[in-house]
Backbone as numpy.savetxt, mean C-alpha at the origin, in Angstrom:
# Nx Ny Nz CAx CAy CAz Cx Cy Cz
-27.15 -27.97 -8.78 -27.99 -26.78 -8.78 -27.12 -25.53 -8.78
-27.61 -24.49 -9.45 -26.88 -23.23 -9.48 -27.05 -22.48 -8.18
-26.21 -21.47 -7.99 -26.26 -20.67 -6.79 -27.49 -19.77 -6.80
-28.05 -19.57 -5.65 -29.14 -18.60 -5.53 -28.61 -17.24 -5.94
-29.22 -16.58 -6.95 -28.69 -15.30 -7.41 -28.73 -14.21 -6.36
-29.55 -14.40 -5.31 -29.62 -13.38 -4.26 -28.63 -13.63 -3.13
-27.95 -14.76 -3.19 -26.97 -15.07 -2.15 -25.75 -14.18 -2.34
-25.28 -13.50 -1.27 -24.15 -12.59 -1.43 -22.89 -13.33 -1.86
-22.16 -12.75 -2.80 -20.91 -13.34 -3.27 -19.80 -12.93 -2.31
-18.97 -13.87 -1.91 -17.88 -13.58 -0.99 -16.80 -12.78 -1.72
-16.57 -11.55 -1.27 -15.58 -10.70 -1.91 -14.18 -11.20 -1.58
-13.28 -11.12 -2.55 -11.88 -11.47 -2.32 -11.12 -10.24 -1.83
-10.28 -10.44 -0.85 -9.52 -9.33 -0.27 -8.42 -8.88 -1.23
-8.02 -7.63 -1.07 -6.89 -7.07 -1.83 -5.86 -6.54 -0.85
-4.67 -7.13 -0.89 -3.53 -6.65 -0.10 -2.82 -5.61 -0.95
-2.92 -4.35 -0.56 -2.40 -3.27 -1.41 -0.90 -3.00 -1.22
-0.23 -3.77 -0.35 1.20 -3.49 -0.16 1.86 -4.72 0.46
2.53 -5.50 -0.35 3.20 -6.73 0.10 4.47 -6.91 -0.70
5.61 -6.91 -0.02 6.90 -7.07 -0.70 7.19 -8.55 -0.91
6.59 -9.12 -1.92 6.76 -10.55 -2.18 8.22 -10.95 -2.35
9.02 -10.06 -2.91 10.42 -10.38 -3.18 11.26 -10.43 -1.91
10.71 -9.99 -0.78 11.44 -10.04 0.49 11.00 -11.21 1.38
9.95 -11.93 0.97 9.45 -13.02 1.79 10.42 -14.20 1.79
10.52 -14.90 2.91 11.34 -16.12 2.92 10.65 -17.21 2.09
11.43 -18.06 1.49 10.84 -19.14 0.69 10.41 -18.67 -0.68
9.75 -19.55 -1.39 9.32 -19.25 -2.75 8.08 -18.36 -2.75
8.03 -17.34 -3.59 6.83 -16.50 -3.67 5.56 -17.30 -3.96
5.70 -18.37 -4.75 4.52 -19.16 -5.10 3.78 -19.66 -3.85
4.54 -20.09 -2.85 3.92 -20.62 -1.63 3.09 -19.55 -0.94
3.64 -18.32 -0.86 2.91 -17.22 -0.22 1.67 -16.84 -1.01
1.79 -16.84 -2.34 0.66 -16.50 -3.19 -0.44 -17.55 -3.06
-0.07 -18.81 -3.05 -1.06 -19.88 -2.94 -1.74 -19.86 -1.57
-0.96 -19.59 -0.51 -1.55 -19.50 0.83 -2.51 -18.32 0.91
-2.15 -17.22 0.26 -3.04 -16.06 0.23 -4.34 -16.38 -0.49
-4.25 -17.10 -1.59 -5.45 -17.50 -2.33 -6.38 -18.32 -1.42
-5.79 -19.27 -0.69 -6.60 -20.10 0.20 -7.25 -19.28 1.30
-6.62 -18.16 1.67 -7.16 -17.29 2.72 -8.13 -16.26 2.16
-8.42 -16.33 0.87 -9.40 -15.42 0.29 -8.84 -14.10 -0.20
-7.54 -14.06 -0.47 -6.90 -12.86 -1.01 -6.81 -13.04 -2.52
-7.50 -12.20 -3.27 -7.54 -12.35 -4.72 -6.49 -11.55 -5.46
-6.01 -10.46 -4.84 -5.08 -9.55 -5.52 -4.04 -9.06 -4.54
-2.81 -8.95 -5.02 -1.70 -8.44 -4.21 -0.95 -7.40 -5.02
-0.70 -6.25 -4.42 0.16 -5.22 -5.03 1.54 -5.35 -4.41
2.53 -5.56 -5.27 3.92 -5.78 -4.83 4.73 -4.52 -5.14
5.01 -3.69 -4.15 5.69 -2.41 -4.40 7.20 -2.54 -4.51
7.76 -1.89 -5.51 9.21 -1.81 -5.64 9.77 -0.73 -4.73
11.03 -0.91 -4.34 11.68 0.07 -3.47 12.97 0.63 -4.08
13.32 0.13 -5.26 14.45 0.63 -6.03 14.32 0.01 -7.42
15.18 0.37 -8.37 15.00 -0.19 -9.71 15.03 -1.71 -9.76
15.95 -2.35 -9.03 16.06 -3.80 -9.09 14.82 -4.49 -8.53
14.35 -4.03 -7.37 13.16 -4.66 -6.77 11.90 -4.31 -7.56
11.87 -3.15 -8.17 10.73 -2.80 -9.03 10.67 -3.74 -10.22
11.83 -4.04 -10.80 11.86 -4.98 -11.92 11.47 -6.38 -11.46
11.92 -6.77 -10.28 11.53 -8.07 -9.73 10.02 -8.12 -9.49
9.45 -7.02 -9.04 8.00 -6.97 -8.82 7.25 -7.18 -10.13
7.76 -6.61 -11.21 7.15 -6.81 -12.52 7.26 -8.28 -12.93
8.41 -8.89 -12.69 8.57 -10.31 -13.02 7.56 -11.17 -12.26
7.33 -10.85 -11.00 6.34 -11.59 -10.21 4.93 -11.36 -10.75
4.66 -10.12 -11.16 3.34 -9.81 -11.73 3.12 -10.57 -13.04
4.19 -10.77 -13.78 4.09 -11.53 -15.03 3.94 -13.03 -14.78
4.33 -13.47 -13.59 4.36 -14.91 -13.28 3.09 -15.41 -12.61
2.37 -14.53 -11.91 1.22 -14.96 -11.11 0.00 -14.10 -11.41
-1.11 -14.77 -11.64 -2.37 -14.06 -11.83 -2.72 -13.32 -10.54
-3.21 -12.09 -10.69 -3.64 -11.33 -9.54 -2.55 -10.58 -8.81
-1.30 -10.66 -9.30 -0.19 -9.90 -8.72 0.09 -8.71 -9.62
0.26 -7.56 -9.01 0.57 -6.33 -9.74 1.76 -5.66 -9.06
2.45 -4.81 -9.81 3.68 -4.20 -9.32 3.53 -2.68 -9.18
4.46 -2.09 -8.45 4.69 -0.65 -8.51 6.18 -0.45 -8.79
6.55 0.77 -9.16 7.96 1.06 -9.43 8.32 2.40 -8.81
9.43 2.41 -8.08 9.84 3.64 -7.44 11.07 3.46 -6.58
11.40 4.51 -5.83 12.60 4.52 -5.00 12.21 4.91 -3.57
12.45 4.01 -2.65 12.15 4.24 -1.23 12.99 5.40 -0.72
12.47 6.17 0.25 13.28 7.28 0.78 14.61 6.85 1.37
14.71 5.60 1.84 16.00 5.14 2.39 17.11 5.21 1.34
16.77 4.98 0.08 17.79 4.96 -0.98 17.62 6.13 -1.96
16.96 7.18 -1.49 16.69 8.33 -2.37 17.97 8.93 -2.94
19.06 8.85 -2.21 20.33 9.42 -2.70 20.84 8.69 -3.94
20.36 7.47 -4.18 20.80 6.69 -5.33 19.94 6.94 -6.57
18.97 7.84 -6.46 18.10 8.13 -7.60 18.81 9.11 -8.54
19.68 8.56 -9.37 20.38 9.35 -10.37 19.67 9.21 -11.71
20.26 9.74 -12.77 19.62 9.71 -14.09 19.38 8.28 -14.57
20.36 7.40 -14.32 20.20 6.01 -14.78 19.06 5.31 -14.04
19.03 5.46 -12.72 17.97 4.83 -11.94 16.61 5.39 -12.33
16.56 6.70 -12.55 15.31 7.31 -12.96 14.83 6.78 -14.30
15.74 6.59 -15.22 15.37 6.06 -16.54 14.83 4.64 -16.42
15.44 3.83 -15.54 14.95 2.46 -15.33 13.53 2.47 -14.77
13.30 3.33 -13.79 11.97 3.39 -13.19 10.95 3.88 -14.21
11.30 4.88 -15.00 10.37 5.37 -16.02 10.02 4.27 -17.03
11.01 3.48 -17.40 10.74 2.37 -18.33 9.72 1.40 -17.73
9.88 1.09 -16.45 8.96 0.17 -15.78 7.57 0.77 -15.63
7.50 2.06 -15.38 6.20 2.70 -15.18 5.32 2.65 -16.43
5.94 2.43 -17.58 5.15 2.33 -18.82 4.47 0.97 -18.95
4.84 0.01 -18.10 4.26 -1.34 -18.16 2.87 -1.33 -17.53
1.85 -1.88 -18.20 0.50 -1.87 -17.62 0.36 -2.69 -16.34
1.28 -3.63 -16.09 1.24 -4.38 -14.84 1.76 -3.57 -13.65
2.36 -2.42 -13.94 2.80 -1.49 -12.89 1.67 -0.51 -12.65
1.02 -0.64 -11.49 -0.23 0.08 -11.25 -0.06 1.34 -10.42
1.18 1.64 -9.99 1.38 2.84 -9.18 2.85 3.24 -9.19
3.09 4.46 -8.77 4.43 5.03 -8.63 4.82 4.96 -7.15
6.01 4.43 -6.87 6.47 4.35 -5.50 6.85 2.92 -5.13
7.22 2.61 -3.87 6.88 3.53 -2.82 7.94 4.61 -2.71
7.49 5.78 -2.32 8.35 6.94 -2.22 7.88 7.74 -1.01
8.57 8.81 -0.70 8.11 9.64 0.41 9.25 10.17 1.25
8.97 10.36 2.54 9.96 10.89 3.47 10.01 10.00 4.71
11.23 9.68 5.13 11.44 8.94 6.38 12.46 9.73 7.19
11.95 10.51 8.14 12.81 11.34 8.97 13.14 10.66 10.29
12.83 9.36 10.37 13.17 8.57 11.56 14.53 7.91 11.36
14.65 7.13 10.29 15.92 6.43 10.06 16.95 7.31 9.33
16.47 8.22 8.48 17.36 9.16 7.80 18.52 8.47 7.08
18.20 7.43 6.32 19.25 6.73 5.58 19.69 7.50 4.34
18.89 8.48 3.91 19.30 9.44 2.89 19.05 10.83 3.46
19.88 11.81 3.10 19.66 13.17 3.59 18.28 13.68 3.19
17.74 14.56 4.01 16.39 15.05 3.76 16.26 15.71 2.40
17.27 16.46 1.98 17.16 17.13 0.68 17.07 16.12 -0.47
17.78 15.00 -0.34 17.69 13.95 -1.37 16.32 13.28 -1.35
15.80 13.06 -0.15 14.47 12.47 -0.04 13.42 13.37 -0.68
13.51 14.67 -0.41 12.52 15.60 -0.96 12.64 15.71 -2.48
13.87 15.72 -2.97 14.07 15.77 -4.42 13.46 14.55 -5.09
13.73 13.38 -4.54 13.18 12.14 -5.11 11.66 12.11 -5.01
11.13 12.55 -3.89 9.69 12.55 -3.67 9.00 13.44 -4.72
9.54 14.62 -4.96 8.94 15.51 -5.96 8.96 14.89 -7.35
10.04 14.19 -7.66 10.13 13.53 -8.96 9.06 12.45 -9.09
8.82 11.71 -8.02 7.78 10.68 -8.05 6.40 11.29 -8.25
6.15 12.42 -7.63 4.85 13.09 -7.84 4.68 13.46 -9.31
5.75 13.92 -9.91 5.67 14.27 -11.34 5.45 13.02 -12.20
6.11 11.94 -11.84 5.88 10.69 -12.57 4.43 10.25 -12.43
3.88 10.40 -11.26 2.48 10.02 -11.04 1.57 10.77 -12.01
1.87 12.04 -12.18 1.08 12.86 -13.11 1.35 12.45 -14.57
2.62 12.29 -14.91 2.99 12.00 -16.30 2.48 10.63 -16.76
2.52 9.64 -15.85 2.10 8.29 -16.23 0.65 7.99 -15.85
-0.01 8.97 -15.25 -1.42 8.84 -14.85 -1.62 7.61 -13.97
-0.75 7.51 -12.95 -0.85 6.40 -12.01 -0.78 6.94 -10.59
-1.45 6.26 -9.65 -1.45 6.75 -8.26 -0.06 6.70 -7.64
0.07 7.44 -6.55 1.34 7.59 -5.84 1.25 6.85 -4.51
2.17 5.92 -4.27 2.22 5.19 -3.00 3.26 5.86 -2.10
2.78 6.38 -0.97 3.62 7.25 -0.13 3.98 6.59 1.18
5.27 6.59 1.47 5.83 6.16 2.75 6.08 7.41 3.58
5.57 7.41 4.82 5.78 8.56 5.70 6.11 8.06 7.09
7.27 8.45 7.58 7.62 8.12 8.97 8.21 9.35 9.65
7.57 9.77 10.72 7.97 10.97 11.47 8.07 12.18 10.55
7.13 12.30 9.62 7.26 13.36 8.61 5.91 13.85 8.09
4.86 13.77 8.90 3.54 14.11 8.36 3.46 15.55 7.86
4.01 16.49 8.62 3.91 17.90 8.20 4.61 18.14 6.87
5.87 17.74 6.70 6.51 17.98 5.40 5.92 17.14 4.27
5.45 15.92 4.55 4.84 15.11 3.50 3.58 15.78 2.98
2.72 16.21 3.88 1.47 16.84 3.44 1.73 18.18 2.75
2.75 18.91 3.23 3.08 20.18 2.59 3.59 19.95 1.17
4.46 18.96 0.98 5.01 18.69 -0.35 3.92 18.20 -1.30
3.04 17.32 -0.83 1.96 16.83 -1.68 1.05 17.98 -2.11
0.82 18.94 -1.21 -0.01 20.10 -1.56 0.71 21.00 -2.56
2.01 21.24 -2.30 2.81 22.07 -3.20 2.83 21.52 -4.61
3.02 20.21 -4.71 3.13 19.56 -6.01 1.76 19.21 -6.62
0.71 19.53 -5.89 -0.67 19.28 -6.35 -0.91 17.81 -6.69
-0.39 16.95 -5.82 -0.65 15.51 -5.98 -2.11 15.24 -5.70
-2.70 14.39 -6.50 -4.13 14.12 -6.34 -4.41 12.66 -5.99
-3.83 11.74 -6.70 -4.14 10.32 -6.50 -3.09 9.73 -5.58
-3.38 9.75 -4.28 -2.39 9.42 -3.27 -2.88 8.26 -2.41
-2.01 7.27 -2.22 -2.25 6.17 -1.29 -1.21 6.28 -0.18
-1.67 6.49 1.04 -0.77 6.61 2.18 -0.54 5.23 2.77
0.56 4.63 2.37 0.90 3.26 2.77 1.19 3.20 4.26
0.69 2.14 4.91 0.91 1.91 6.33 0.63 3.19 7.13
-0.59 3.67 7.02 -0.96 4.94 7.65 -0.62 4.90 9.14
0.03 5.98 9.61 0.50 6.01 10.99 0.07 7.27 11.73
-0.75 8.09 11.10 -1.12 9.36 11.70 -2.26 9.25 12.71
-2.55 10.39 13.34 -3.66 10.44 14.29 -4.94 10.86 13.58
-5.99 11.12 14.35 -7.28 11.47 13.75 -7.19 12.76 12.94
-6.48 13.75 13.46 -6.37 15.02 12.75 -5.72 14.85 11.38
-4.63 14.10 11.34 -3.95 13.83 10.07 -4.87 13.03 9.15
-5.54 12.04 9.71 -6.44 11.20 8.91 -7.54 12.02 8.27
-8.13 12.93 9.03 -9.24 13.73 8.50 -8.75 14.69 7.42
-7.54 15.23 7.59 -6.97 16.10 6.57 -6.72 15.33 5.28
-6.16 14.14 5.41 -5.87 13.32 4.23 -7.17 12.91 3.52
-8.16 12.52 4.29 -9.44 12.13 3.70 -10.09 13.31 2.99
-9.97 14.50 3.58 -10.56 15.70 2.97 -9.89 16.00 1.63
-8.64 15.64 1.49 -7.93 15.84 0.22 -8.25 14.74 -0.80
-8.95 13.71 -0.37 -9.28 12.61 -1.27 -8.25 11.51 -1.33
-7.31 11.51 -0.38 -6.30 10.47 -0.34 -6.90 9.18 0.22
-6.29 8.05 -0.12 -6.65 6.77 0.49 -5.67 6.45 1.61
-6.20 5.93 2.70 -5.40 5.58 3.88 -5.34 4.06 3.97
-4.13 3.50 3.90 -3.96 2.06 3.92 -3.48 1.62 5.29
-4.25 0.76 5.95 -3.93 0.30 7.30 -3.30 -1.09 7.24
-2.29 -1.28 8.08 -1.52 -2.52 8.11 -1.71 -3.23 9.45
-0.92 -4.28 9.67 -1.07 -5.10 10.87 -0.84 -4.36 12.17
-0.13 -3.23 12.13 0.12 -2.50 13.38 -1.13 -1.86 13.95
-2.25 -1.87 13.19 -3.50 -1.38 13.77 -3.98 -2.31 14.88
-3.47 -3.54 14.90 -3.88 -4.51 15.92 -3.03 -4.44 17.18
-1.96 -3.64 17.20 -1.07 -3.60 18.35 -1.74 -2.84 19.50
-1.65 -3.36 20.71 -2.36 -2.75 21.84 -2.07 -1.26 22.04
-0.84 -0.83 21.79 -0.48 0.57 22.06 -0.92 1.54 20.95
-1.46 0.99 19.84 -1.78 1.86 18.70 -3.25 2.26 18.64
-3.75 2.72 19.78 -5.13 3.19 19.82 -5.39 4.35 18.88
-4.34 5.17 18.62 -4.54 6.31 17.72 -4.84 5.86 16.30
-4.28 4.70 15.90 -4.58 4.19 14.56 -6.02 3.70 14.47
-6.48 3.01 15.52 -7.86 2.54 15.53 -8.83 3.72 15.53
-8.47 4.76 16.28 -9.32 5.95 16.31 -9.37 6.61 14.93
-8.22 6.69 14.27 -8.16 7.29 12.93 -8.98 6.46 11.94
-8.85 5.14 12.02 -9.57 4.26 11.10 -11.07 4.34 11.31
-11.47 4.64 12.51 -12.90 4.75 12.79 -13.48 6.09 12.44
-12.62 7.09 12.22 -13.11 8.45 12.03 -13.38 8.81 10.58
-12.60 8.27 9.65 -12.72 8.68 8.25 -13.84 7.91 7.56
-14.30 8.44 6.44 -15.30 7.74 5.65 -14.76 6.40 5.16
-15.64 5.40 5.10 -15.16 4.07 4.74 -14.65 3.99 3.31
-15.01 4.96 2.48 -14.53 4.95 1.09 -13.06 5.33 0.99
-12.44 5.74 2.09 -11.01 6.12 2.09 -10.12 4.97 2.55
-10.70 3.86 3.00 -9.94 2.80 3.68 -9.39 1.76 2.73
-8.12 1.42 2.91 -7.48 0.29 2.23 -6.82 -0.58 3.29
-6.49 -1.82 2.91 -5.78 -2.72 3.83 -4.54 -3.27 3.14
-3.54 -3.57 3.95 -2.27 -4.10 3.45 -1.62 -4.93 4.55
-0.60 -5.68 4.17 0.21 -6.38 5.18 1.59 -5.77 5.34
2.11 -5.13 4.30 3.51 -4.67 4.28 4.44 -5.85 4.55
4.02 -7.04 4.14 4.84 -8.25 4.34 6.23 -8.06 3.72
7.25 -8.56 4.40 7.25 -9.45 5.57 7.25 -8.72 6.91
6.93 -7.44 6.91 6.99 -6.63 8.13 5.60 -6.54 8.79
5.58 -6.05 10.03 4.35 -5.66 10.73 3.31 -6.76 10.83
3.73 -7.95 11.21 2.75 -9.03 11.41 1.73 -8.61 12.46
0.45 -8.90 12.23 -0.58 -8.55 13.21 -0.31 -9.18 14.57
-0.96 -8.63 15.60 -0.69 -9.03 16.98 -0.80 -10.54 17.19
-1.77 -11.17 16.55 -1.99 -12.62 16.75 -0.83 -13.46 16.26
-0.04 -12.93 15.33 1.11 -13.69 14.80 2.39 -12.86 14.92
2.38 -11.92 15.83 3.52 -11.01 15.98 4.78 -11.78 16.33
5.90 -11.35 15.77 7.16 -12.03 16.00 7.53 -12.96 14.85
6.59 -13.20 13.96 6.86 -14.02 12.78 6.94 -13.12 11.55
7.46 -13.68 10.45 7.39 -12.95 9.18 5.93 -12.82 8.78
5.56 -11.63 8.36 4.19 -11.39 7.91 4.02 -12.00 6.52
2.75 -12.24 6.14 2.43 -12.84 4.85 1.11 -12.27 4.36
0.89 -12.24 3.04 -0.33 -11.63 2.52 -1.62 -12.30 3.01
-1.55 -13.56 3.39 -2.74 -14.23 3.94 -3.23 -13.56 5.23
-2.34 -12.84 5.92 -2.71 -12.19 7.18 -3.50 -10.90 6.99
-3.74 -10.50 5.76 -4.53 -9.29 5.57 -5.93 -9.45 6.15
-6.40 -10.68 6.28 -7.73 -10.91 6.86 -7.77 -10.41 8.30
-6.65 -10.48 9.03 -6.61 -10.02 10.41 -6.72 -8.49 10.48
-6.18 -7.81 9.49 -6.32 -6.35 9.42 -7.78 -6.00 9.12
-8.37 -6.73 8.19 -9.77 -6.50 7.84 -10.67 -6.74 9.05
-10.41 -7.80 9.80 -11.21 -8.10 10.98 -11.10 -6.99 12.03
-9.90 -6.43 12.20 -9.73 -5.35 13.17 -10.44 -4.08 12.71
-10.33 -3.77 11.42 -11.07 -2.62 10.89 -12.57 -2.80 11.10
-13.05 -3.99 10.84 -14.48 -4.27 11.02 -14.88 -4.06 12.47
-14.07 -4.55 13.39 -14.37 -4.39 14.82 -14.41 -2.92 15.20
-13.40 -2.16 14.75 -13.31 -0.74 15.08 -14.53 0.04 14.56
-15.00 -0.33 13.39 -16.07 0.42 12.74 -17.45 -0.19 12.97
-17.53 -1.27 13.72 -18.82 -1.88 14.00 -19.46 -2.47 12.76
-18.64 -3.01 11.88 -19.13 -3.60 10.63 -18.79 -5.09 10.62
-19.34 -5.81 9.67 -18.99 -7.22 9.53 -17.69 -7.35 8.74
-16.92 -8.40 8.99 -15.73 -8.63 8.18 -16.05 -8.74 6.69
-17.19 -9.36 6.37 -17.57 -9.47 4.95 -17.74 -8.08 4.34
-18.43 -7.22 5.05 -18.64 -5.85 4.54 -17.31 -5.12 4.39
-16.44 -5.24 5.38 -15.17 -4.52 5.33 -14.27 -5.08 4.24
-14.30 -6.38 4.03 -13.51 -6.98 2.95 -14.00 -6.47 1.60
-15.31 -6.46 1.41 -15.87 -5.99 0.14 -15.60 -4.50 -0.06
-15.72 -3.73 1.01 -15.52 -2.28 0.92 -14.07 -1.94 0.59
-13.12 -2.56 1.30 -11.72 -2.23 1.04 -11.28 -2.74 -0.33
-11.87 -3.84 -0.79 -11.54 -4.32 -2.14 -12.05 -3.34 -3.19
-13.27 -2.85 -3.02 -13.81 -1.86 -3.96 -12.99 -0.58 -3.93
-12.56 -0.18 -2.73 -11.74 1.02 -2.61 -10.40 0.84 -3.31
-9.82 -0.37 -3.21 -8.54 -0.63 -3.87 -8.67 -0.51 -5.38
-9.78 -0.98 -5.92 -9.99 -0.87 -7.37 -10.14 0.59 -7.78
-10.71 1.40 -6.89 -10.83 2.85 -7.18 -9.47 3.54 -7.05
-8.69 3.14 -6.07 -7.38 3.78 -5.82 -6.35 3.38 -6.87
-6.45 2.12 -7.34 -5.51 1.57 -8.31 -6.30 1.10 -9.54
-6.65 2.00 -10.43 -7.46 1.60 -11.60 -6.83 0.49 -12.44
-5.51 0.37 -12.39 -4.82 -0.66 -13.16 -5.11 -2.08 -12.68
-5.74 -2.22 -11.52 -6.08 -3.55 -11.01 -7.30 -4.13 -11.72
-8.05 -3.30 -12.40 -9.30 -3.76 -13.01 -9.02 -4.64 -14.23
C-alpha cells in the first residue's frame, strides 16, 4: 500500500558546517552514519585553498555533500595572489555553495588583525561577484565583524557557530543574516546561546556540527560527527518549545534559503 498522502514526511536534517576532511577515518563512514541518523545534506567548508579543493573532491564523491571555498582568519596572512586565484577558480564550481569560511578571530590571533581584515573584505567582494553567501567565523570580534559587514554592504551572511548574546543575535537577524548554532548550545555554561536562539525569528536559524569540533554535551570529549546534528536540533527545539520534527524541517528549509546552491 502507498503512503497516506496526509502523513507528514520526515524532513532530512542539513548540517551547514562540517569539516569532513578533518574527521578521523574515512569520510565515507561519517557520511553513511549521518545518512542513517537522518542527515540528508552536509556543507563541507574549506579553510584554505588545499582544504577547499579537498571539499570539492568530497562533494564530487558523495551525493548530498557540498563545498565552500575560502581562507580562515587563522591563515589570512597566506592569502596572496596565488591563493586568491585558486579560491576564485573553486568558487566558479556549482558544487561550491558559499564563500568562506572567513572572518575575524581576535582570540587566537594567528594572523595579524590587518591581514584578517584585508582577507575578510576580499571574501565579501567574492560573495558579491560570485553571487554566493558568505560563511563568517567570528571569535571575540563581534563589533569589528558587524562593522565590516555593514561597511562592505554584505547581504547574504551565514554566521557560523554563532556565539553572540541576545543583543548581537537581534542585530544580526534584523540585518537578515542567518545564525548557525552548533553543539556548544548544549553546554551548561552557554545559557546566553540558548537565550539568543530563543529570541530570534525561527526563519533565521541554522544548525551545524562544526565537526570534528564542539561535540554536543551528551558526547563531549569525543570527535564530533555530522550525525550529531540531531542533538543540536533537539536542543533548539527544547529552547523554543517546538517539536524536533518541526525544528528539523524548519532549519532544513532555512538552509535551502541561505544556500541556494543546495537546491
